[in-house]
N, C-alpha and C positions, 0 to 999 in steps of 0.2 A: 836320535832326531832332534833337531834343536825345532822349539814351539815357537810362533810367530806372536809378538805381542797384540793385544786387543787393538793398539792404536793404530800399529803396523796395518794390520789386516781392513780396518776402517779406511784407510788412505789407500792401499791396494784396492778397495771396494769401489771406492770413489773416481779414483783414476780410471777403472775397468767401462766404470758408466761412462764417463766424458767421453773416452775413446770410444764406446759404443754410439752415443750420438753424434759425436764429429763425421764418425762412419754411415750413418744413416742419413744424415745432411748431404754430404759428399756424394754419395750414391744416386740421391734423389737429383741432386745439382747436374750431376753428368748426364742423368737419364733427360731430365727437362733441356739441358742446354745442347742435346743430340736431338730434340725435338721428338721425347716420348714421353707418357706418363709416369708420372713419379708412383714408387713402390710405398714408402714406407709412410707417406702424405697421405689423410681424407678428405674428401671432396664436402667443402662445405655446403650442404644442401639447399640451404639460405639466400648464398650468394653464388647460385649456380643457373645456366641457361641449358632449354630444353633441347639442346642438341646433344646429350648423349655423352659431355665430359669439360666441356667449359665452364669455367670456374674458379674459384679459391680454393685450394688445397692448402689444408694447414696440416704443419708437424710439429714438433716439440721445439717449440724457439724459432721455426723459420716457417714461410707459407709460400707460395706460389698463385699468381693470377695467369690463367692459364686459357689462351682462345684456341680453336681448334676445329680440324674437321673430323668429327666422330660418329657422325650417320653413314651408314651401310652404302648409299649411293654416292659420298664424295669420290672425287675423282683423286685427289692427293688427301688420305687422312692422313690424321695424328693433330700434333702439336704444332701452331703454326706462329704464335707469337708467346712469350710468357716475363712476367716480370719476379724476380726472386728476392724476399724480404729473408732477414734475420734481425728477429727483435723486432718487428715493427719498423725497421730502416732498410730502405731500396738497395740493394746489394748490385742487382745484374740484371739485365734484360736482353731480350733478343727476338730477331723476328726472321722464320723462314722465308728465303726468297722462290 
């Protein structure tokens, strides 16, 4: 069996980390653009509203500003609008009809 060199194993590890990061960002983007909450982002408590979910969600290098209906008595629960940022630059936005 052939040994993998140290340099090669570092490159493979970096590629795996990048693929994992892209996958996390893509999953969160697909969920939010489908007007659901992101999975891998955390709600920034300082920039949140008291409705149970609206505010800024921060991930690794990306974030979402989300507004929505998150109270139990809301007729149409879930995300109503979002803005998606990657490294602080706005990439996408959407509003639920």
